[in-house]
C-alpha positions in Angstrom: -40.8 -17.7 -220.9 -41.2 -15.4 -218.0 -42.8 -12.0 -218.3 -41.1 -9.0 -216.9 -43.4 -8.8 -214.0 -42.6 -12.6 -212.9 -38.9 -11.5 -213.1 -39.3 -8.7 -211.1 -41.3 -10.8 -208.3 -38.3 -13.4 -208.3 -35.8 -10.8 -207.8 -38.0 -9.2 -204.8 -38.4 -12.8 -203.5 -34.7 -13.3 -203.8 -34.0 -10.5 -201.7 -36.2 -11.2 -199.0 -35.0 -14.9 -198.8 -31.6 -13.2 -198.5 -32.7 -10.9 -195.3 -31.5 -13.4 -192.8 -28.1 -13.2 -193.8 -27.6 -9.3 -194.1 -28.3 -6.2 -192.0 -31.9 -5.0 -192.1 -30.7 -1.6 -192.7 -28.8 -2.5 -195.6 -31.8 -4.6 -197.1 -34.3 -1.7 -196.6 -31.6 0.8 -198.5 -31.6 -1.6 -201.4 -35.4 -2.0 -201.7 -35.8 1.8 -201.5 -33.1 2.1 -204.4 -35.4 -0.5 -206.4 -38.6 1.5 -206.2 -37.3 5.0 -206.8 -38.9 5.9 -210.1 -35.7 8.4 -211.1 -32.0 7.9 -210.8 -30.5 10.0 -208.0 -27.6 12.3 -208.8 -24.4 10.9 -210.5 -22.3 11.1 -207.5 -24.4 9.3 -205.1 -25.4 6.9 -207.5 -22.0 5.8 -208.5 -21.0 5.3 -205.0 -24.0 3.3 -204.2 -23.1 1.0 -207.0 -19.4 0.8 -206.1 -20.4 0.0 -202.5 -22.7 -2.8 -203.1 -20.6 -4.4 -205.9 -17.6 -4.7 -203.5 -19.8 -6.2 -200.6 -19.6 -10.1 -201.0 -22.9 -10.2 -198.8 -25.1 -8.1 -201.3 -23.5 -8.9 -204.7 -26.6 -11.3 -205.6 -29.2 -8.5 -204.5 -27.3 -5.7 -206.3 -27.2 -7.9 -209.7 -31.0 -8.3 -209.3 -31.5 -4.5 -209.0 -29.2 -3.6 -212.0 -30.8 -6.6 -214.0 -34.4 -5.0 -213.6 -33.1 -1.7 -215.0 -31.9 -3.6 -218.1 -34.9 -5.2 -218.5 -36.9 -1.8 -218.4 -34.5 -0.4 -220.9 -34.9 -3.4 -223.3 -38.7 -2.9 -222.9 -38.5 0.9 -223.6 -36.5 0.5 -226.7 -39.0 -2.0 -228.3 -37.4 -5.5 -227.7 -39.6 -8.4 -227.9 -39.7 -8.8 -224.1 -42.0 -11.9 -224.1 -39.2 -13.8 -225.5 -36.6 -12.4 -222.6 -35.5 -15.0 -220.1 -33.8 -14.7 -216.8 -30.7 -16.0 -218.6 -31.3 -13.5 -221.4 -31.4 -10.8 -219.3 -28.2 -11.8 -217.0 -26.3 -12.3 -220.4 -27.4 -9.1 -221.7 -26.3 -7.0 -218.6 -23.0 -9.0 -218.1 -21.8 -8.8 -221.7 -22.1 -4.8 -221.3 -19.8 -4.1 -218.7 -17.6 -2.1 -221.0 -18.1 -0.5 -224.4 -15.1 -0.1 -226.4 -14.5 1.6 -229.9 -11.4 1.1 -232.0 -11.1 3.3 -235.0 -9.0 2.7 -238.1 -6.8 5.7 -237.5 -5.6 4.8 -233.9 -8.1 6.5 -232.1 -9.6 4.6 -229.1 -12.7 5.0 -226.4 -13.6 2.7 -223.6 -16.8 3.4 -221.4 -17.3 1.8 -218.0 -21.1 1.5 -217.9 -21.3 0.5 -214.2 -18.9 3.0 -212.6 -19.5 6.0 -215.0 -15.7 6.3 -216.4 -14.8 7.1 -219.9 -11.3 6.7 -221.3 -10.1 8.1 -224.7 -6.7 8.4 -226.5 -6.3 9.7 -230.0 -3.7 9.5 -232.9 -1.7 12.4 -231.8 -0.9 11.9 -228.4 -3.7 13.1 -226.1 -5.0 11.2 -223.3 -8.1 11.5 -221.3 -10.0 9.9 -218.4 -13.3 11.3 -217.3 -14.9 10.2 -213.8 -18.5 11.5 -214.2 -19.2 10.4 -210.7 -16.4 12.0 -209.1 -16.8 15.0 -211.5 -13.3 15.1 -212.3 -11.3 15.0 -215.7 -7.5 13.8 -216.3 -5.5 15.2 -219.2 -2.3 14.2 -220.6 -0.8 15.5 -223.7 2.4 14.2 -225.3 5.6 16.3 -224.5 4.0 17.6 -220.9 5.9 16.3 -217.7 2.5 15.9 -215.7 -1.0 15.0 -216.0 -3.6 17.8 -215.0 -7.0 17.1 -213.1 -9.9 19.3 -214.0 -13.3 19.6 -212.2 -16.0 18.6 -214.8 -18.8 21.1 -213.8 -19.0 23.5 -210.9 -22.5 22.2 -209.9 -21.3 18.6 -210.0 -24.1 17.7 -212.5 -23.1 14.9 -214.8 -24.9 12.3 -216.7 -26.8 9.4 -215.1 -25.0 6.2 -214.4 -24.9 3.1 -214.6 -26.2 3.0 -218.3 -26.5 0.2 -220.8 -24.5 0.4 -224.2 -27.9 1.2 -225.9 -28.4 4.3 -223.7 -24.8 5.5 -223.8 -24.4 5.3 -227.5 -27.7 5.1 -229.2 -30.4 6.5 -226.8 -29.9 10.0 -227.4 -30.0 9.6 -231.3 -33.2 7.5 -230.9 -34.9 10.2 -228.9 -33.8 12.9 -231.5 -34.9 10.9 -234.6 -36.0 13.6 -237.2 -35.5 16.4 -234.5 -32.7 18.7 -233.4 -29.8 17.1 -231.6 -28.1 20.3 -230.1 -27.9 23.6 -231.5 -26.6 22.7 -234.9 -27.3 19.0 -235.3 -30.0 16.8 -236.0 -30.4 12.8 -236.5 -32.4 10.7 -238.7 -33.0 6.9 -238.2 -33.2 4.6 -241.1 -33.2 0.6 -241.3 -29.9 -0.8 -242.9 -28.1 -3.8 -243.7 -24.5 -4.2 -243.0 -22.2 -7.5 -243.1 -25.5 -9.4 -243.6 -27.1 -7.8 -240.6 -30.4 -6.2 -240.2 -29.5 -3.2 -238.4 -30.6 0.4 -237.7 -28.5 3.3 -238.9 -28.4 6.8 -237.3 -27.6 9.6 -239.4 -26.0 12.8 -237.5 -26.4 16.2 -239.7 -24.6 19.2 -239.0 -25.7 22.7 -239.9 -22.6 24.5 -241.0 -21.7 28.3 -241.0 -23.3 28.9 -244.3 -26.5 27.2 -243.1 -26.0 24.0 -245.2 -26.7 20.5 -243.9 -23.8 18.1 -243.9 -23.8 14.5 -242.8 -20.9 14.1 -240.4 -21.6 10.8 -238.5 -23.1 7.5 -238.9 -24.0 4.9 -236.1 -25.3 1.5 -236.8 -26.8 -0.5 -233.8 -28.5 -3.8 -233.4 -32.4 -3.8 -232.8 -32.2 -7.4 -231.4 -28.8 -7.2 -229.0 -29.5 -3.6 -228.3 -25.8 -3.1 -229.1 -24.2 -0.4 -231.1 -22.4 -2.1 -233.8 -20.1 0.4 -236.1 -19.7 4.1 -236.3 -18.1 6.3 -239.2 -17.1 10.0 -238.8 -16.3 12.7 -241.1 -12.9 14.3 -240.0 -12.6 18.1 -239.7 -10.9 19.8 -242.6 -7.8 20.1 -240.8 -7.6 16.5 -239.9 -8.5 15.4 -243.4 -5.4 17.2 -244.7 -3.2 15.9 -241.6 -4.3 12.3 -242.0 -5.1 12.4 -245.8 -8.4 10.9 -245.5 -12.0 12.2 -245.2 -13.7 9.6 -242.7 -12.6 7.3 -240.1 -14.6 4.1 -239.0 -15.0 2.6 -235.7 -16.1 -0.9 -234.7 -17.6 -1.6 -231.2 -16.8 -4.7 -228.7 -17.8 -5.3 -225.3 -14.8 -6.5 -223.3 -15.2 -7.8 -219.8 -12.5 -5.4 -218.4 -10.8 -2.4 -219.3 -8.5 0.4 -218.1 -8.3 1.6 -214.6 -6.3 4.7 -214.8 -5.0 7.0 -217.5 -1.6 5.3 -217.1 -3.1 2.3 -218.7 -3.9 4.1 -222.0 0.1 4.5 -222.3 1.0 7.5 -220.2 4.4 7.1 -218.5 3.9 5.8 -215.2 6.4 8.2 -213.4 4.2 11.1 -214.3 2.3 13.0 -211.2 -1.1 14.5 -211.4 -1.5 18.0 -210.8 -5.0 19.4 -209.9 -5.5 22.5 -212.1 -7.6 24.4 -209.6 -4.8 23.9 -206.8 -2.3 24.7 -209.5 -3.7 28.1 -210.3 -4.3 28.9 -206.7 -0.6 28.9 -206.0 -0.1 32.1 -208.0 1.6 34.8 -205.7 -0.2 38.3 -204.7 2.8 39.9 -206.4 2.4 37.8 -209.7 -1.3 38.7 -209.7 -0.6 42.4 -209.5 1.7 42.2 -212.5 -0.7 40.1 -214.5 -3.7 42.3 -213.5 -1.5 45.3 -214.7 -0.6 43.7 -218.0 -4.1 42.7 -218.7 -5.4 46.0 -218.0 -2.6 47.3 -220.5 -3.5 45.1 -223.2 -7.1 45.8 -223.1 -6.4 49.5 -223.3 -4.2 48.9 -226.5 -5.9 50.5 -229.6 -8.2 48.2 -231.6 -8.3 50.3 -235.0 -5.0 49.8 -236.8 -2.9 48.5 -239.7 -0.1 46.4 -238.6 2.8 45.2 -240.7 5.2 42.1 -240.1 8.0 41.5 -242.3 10.4 38.6 -241.9 14.0 40.1 -241.8 17.5 38.4 -242.3 16.2 36.0 -244.8 16.7 35.6 -248.5 12.9 35.4 -249.1 10.6 36.5 -246.3 7.0 36.5 -245.2 4.9 39.5 -244.7 1.7 40.0 -242.7 -0.6 42.5 -243.0 -3.2 42.9 -240.3 -6.3 45.0 -240.3 -8.3 45.3 -237.2 -11.5 47.3 -236.5 -13.0 46.4 -233.2 -13.6 42.7 -233.2 -13.3 42.4 -236.9 -9.7 41.3 -238.0 -8.1 40.4 -241.3 -5.0 38.9 -241.8 -3.1 38.5 -245.3 -0.2 36.6 -245.6 2.2 37.0 -248.5 5.6 35.2 -249.4 8.9 35.4 -251.4 9.3 39.0 -250.9 13.2 39.2 -251.6 14.8 40.9 -248.4 18.6 41.4 -248.5 20.4 39.2 -245.9 21.3 41.2 -242.7 19.4 44.0 -243.9 18.1 46.8 -241.4 14.9 47.7 -243.4 12.5 49.7 -241.5 8.9 48.9 -242.6 6.6 51.8 -243.5 3.2 51.7 -245.3 4.7 53.0 -248.5 7.0 50.3 -249.2 5.3 47.3 -247.5 1.5 47.9 -248.6 2.5 49.1 -251.8 4.2 45.9 -252.5 1.5 43.8 -251.3 -1.1 45.5 -253.4 0.9 44.0 -256.7 0.7 40.5 -255.2 -1.8 37.7 -254.4 -1.7 36.6 -250.9 -1.0 32.8 -249.8 -3.3 32.8 -246.9 -6.0 35.4 -245.9 -7.7 34.7 -242.4 -10.6 37.1 -241.9 -13.1 37.2 -238.9 -16.2 39.4 -239.5 -17.6 39.3 -236.0 -19.5 35.8 -236.6 -17.5 33.7 -238.9 -14.0 32.9 -239.3 -12.8 32.3 -242.9 -9.4 31.0 -244.0 -8.6 31.4 -247.7 -5.6 29.4 -249.0 -4.1 29.6 -252.5 -3.4 26.0 -253.9 -2.1 24.7 -257.3 -5.4 23.9 -258.5 -8.2 26.4 -257.1 -8.1 28.3 -253.7 -9.9 26.7 -250.6 -11.6 28.4 -248.0 -12.6 27.0 -244.6 -15.6 28.4 -242.9 -16.4 28.3 -239.1 -18.6 29.9 -236.6 -16.4 31.7 -234.1 -16.1 34.1 -231.2 -13.6 36.7 -230.8 -10.9 36.3 -230.4 -10.7 33.1 -232.6 -8.2 30.6 -231.6 -6.7 30.7 -235.1 -5.6 34.5 -234.8 -5.3 34.7 -230.8 -1.6 33.8 -230.2 -0.1 35.0 -233.7 -2.1 38.0 -235.0 -4.1 39.3 -231.9 -1.3 42.0 -230.8 -2.5 42.1 -227.3 -1.8 38.3 -226.8 1.5 38.6 -229.0 3.0 41.7 -226.9 1.3 40.6 -223.4 1.7 36.8 -223.9 1.5 36.2 -220.0 -2.2 37.4 -220.0 -3.1 35.5 -223.2 -2.9 31.8 -223.5 -0.7 31.4 -220.3 -3.5 33.3 -218.1 -4.6 31.2 -215.0 -1.4 29.0 -214.7 0.7 29.1 -211.6 2.7 32.3 -211.3 5.3 33.8 -209.3 7.8 36.7 -209.4 11.5 35.5 -209.8 13.9 37.8 -208.2 17.2 36.2 -209.3 16.7 35.0 -212.9 20.2 35.8 -214.5 18.6 36.7 -217.9 16.3 39.4 -216.5 16.9 42.7 -218.4 17.5 46.0 -216.6 14.2 47.3 -215.2 12.0 44.3 -215.8 10.4 41.9 -213.7 10.8 38.0 -214.2 7.4 36.4 -214.0 7.3 32.6 -214.1 4.1 31.1 -215.3 4.5 27.1 -215.6 7.3 26.4 -217.5 7.8 29.9 -219.2 9.4 32.9 -217.9 8.3 36.3 -219.0 10.2 39.3 -218.5 8.0 42.4 -218.2 8.7 46.2 -218.7 6.5 48.3 -216.3 7.7 51.3 -217.7 6.4 50.3 -221.1 2.9 49.5 -220.4 4.0 46.1 -218.9 5.0 44.9 -222.4 6.8 41.5 -222.6 10.6 42.3 -223.7 11.6 38.6 -223.4 10.2 35.0 -223.1 11.7 31.7 -222.3 10.1 28.4 -222.4 11.5 25.5 -220.8 11.3 21.7 -221.3 12.2 19.0 -218.9 13.5 15.4 -219.3 14.7 13.1 -216.6 15.0 16.0 -214.2 17.0 18.2 -216.5 15.8 21.4 -217.8 16.7 23.1 -221.1 15.3 25.9 -223.3 12.8 25.1 -225.8 11.9 28.6 -227.2 13.3 32.1 -226.6 11.9 35.4 -227.7 13.2 39.1 -227.8 11.2 42.2 -228.2 13.2 45.4 -228.8 13.5 48.9 -230.3 10.2 50.2 -228.9 8.2 53.0 -230.1 5.1 54.9 -229.3 1.8 55.4 -231.1 0.2 58.8 -231.3 -2.0 57.7 -228.5 1.1 57.3 -226.4 0.9 53.3 -226.2 4.1 51.7 -226.7 5.0 48.6 -228.8 8.1 46.7 -230.0 9.4 47.3 -233.9 11.5 44.5 -233.7 11.0 40.5 -232.6 13.4 37.8 -232.5 12.4 34.0 -232.0 15.0 31.3 -231.3 13.7 27.6 -231.0 16.2 25.0 -229.9 16.7 21.6 -231.2 14.7 18.6 -229.8 16.2 15.3 -230.8 13.5 13.2 -229.0 10.9 14.9 -231.5 13.4 15.0 -234.5 13.2 19.1 -234.7 16.2 21.3 -235.4 17.1 24.8 -234.2 15.9 27.8 -236.1 15.5 31.7 -235.9 13.1 34.2 -237.2 13.3 37.9 -237.2 10.4 40.4 -237.7 10.2 44.0 -238.3 6.8 45.5 -236.9 5.1 48.6 -237.9 1.4 49.8 -236.6 -0.6 52.7 -237.9 -3.8 53.7 -236.3 -6.7 54.0 -238.8 -9.9 56.0 -238.9 -13.2 54.1 -240.1 -12.8 55.7 -243.6 -9.0 54.6 -244.0 -9.7 50.7 -244.1 -9.5 49.0 -247.7 -12.7 48.2 -249.5 -14.2 44.6 -248.3 -11.4 43.9 -246.0 -13.5 42.2 -243.6 -15.8 40.8 -246.1 -15.5 37.1 -245.6 -18.1 36.1 -248.1 -16.3 37.6 -250.7 -13.4 35.1 -250.2 -15.9 32.4 -251.5 -16.0 33.4 -254.9 -14.2 30.8 -257.2 -12.9 28.9 -254.5 -13.7 25.4 -252.7 -15.4 25.9 -249.7 -15.1 23.6 -246.7 -17.2 24.3 -243.4 -16.6 21.1 -241.2 
């Protein structure tokens, strides 16, 4: 059994004996790499590994350099190194070219340990490839007509590569044993037995929005082989409901090969890759002026009000009551309010708010400036989901944050490729047609650059068709002079491929500006929603 020192000497001897067969400059460069105490930046490092692995002349020397790093890792993590032979070390490295995790809900992940690439696909049709060395990420979401390429970090810094399976999965947990693992997590290490194997189990805890400590992940690893074995993860509250399960479990294996591109994960081969930075940079000067004007108008819109939305032209419509005070917001949703078909009821605080005071809401969403609470009525007892959040929370942003609802082209669509379309046949008189990605927004400069119409398109086999169409009308002015629509119409069009049908929704809208003294008591008190409810915080 050779000790580590003898193995390293053997490798150095091997590289010297090979010097007659390769260029002196290459040999010196490799020896310099061997003697460095710290890894270089991720980009330089990955290029180095790829270069030497592609060179038939220096593959043997490269293998020697890599094996030394594996021996060092095994020694660091406490393996009985006196029992390690050259064959053991060679086998340990070659068996860890790839790490693959397959979960019991269809989710999968692959990591290329040598090249610094990670591949993901999940159960809802999202595919991701991350190349840490090149500092780029490729994303595809089911239904899109292209793959988007993003820059990972502006400074180009990424995790070091190559790594062993232990370093990738278990190393951070090993170092954080009993300590903080990030801002809201910590890890604990325990001995455990699983499938008659003596393993190490790492428990990862999350400190939720209420300060409680929740076990959200367990990772098992084999201290003898230094390979991760199994992982068990707690799903978020939303995923638990959708997948009808609380946990998912994944098993590790270590294949010799794995995917090479995002297409190997199941993404259609005919899709093009669009660079997000270049895509955004194509926004025209004229479009930027409109977007900026709309952004300023939306930011200038009052932030202290009560807004009511009444669903119209259906037998039983929904009512949303929105209270906002600066960065605090509360939205209560009520159902089954009888509304006459084809009615032309105009909302007022007198009839809608009076009715809501006699009803129990179906859903209440409250953001108190720090936490986002969602209270929902159920057949047994109410449930409340509590999460840390920032303003505006994504759960409120598109639907209930009026600035993003009335100026959608500066909300969720901001930053996409934009241009002014001068000849769109459906442009209302006096409006500007703004194309952002696959959506057209019709903007009225005379009414605070409000959006008066929106058409979202979808493409299949080179043929475009409407997906969603919205219209805002019957504009009114607040006492402050700001414009807002009092009617909204949404039309969605059937998509046979997804199995969806067409439907329409009509809304009547009313907004009343409020002083601080006019808000209902505890309207932004999210903690009050916890009383008598089942609380979920993850």
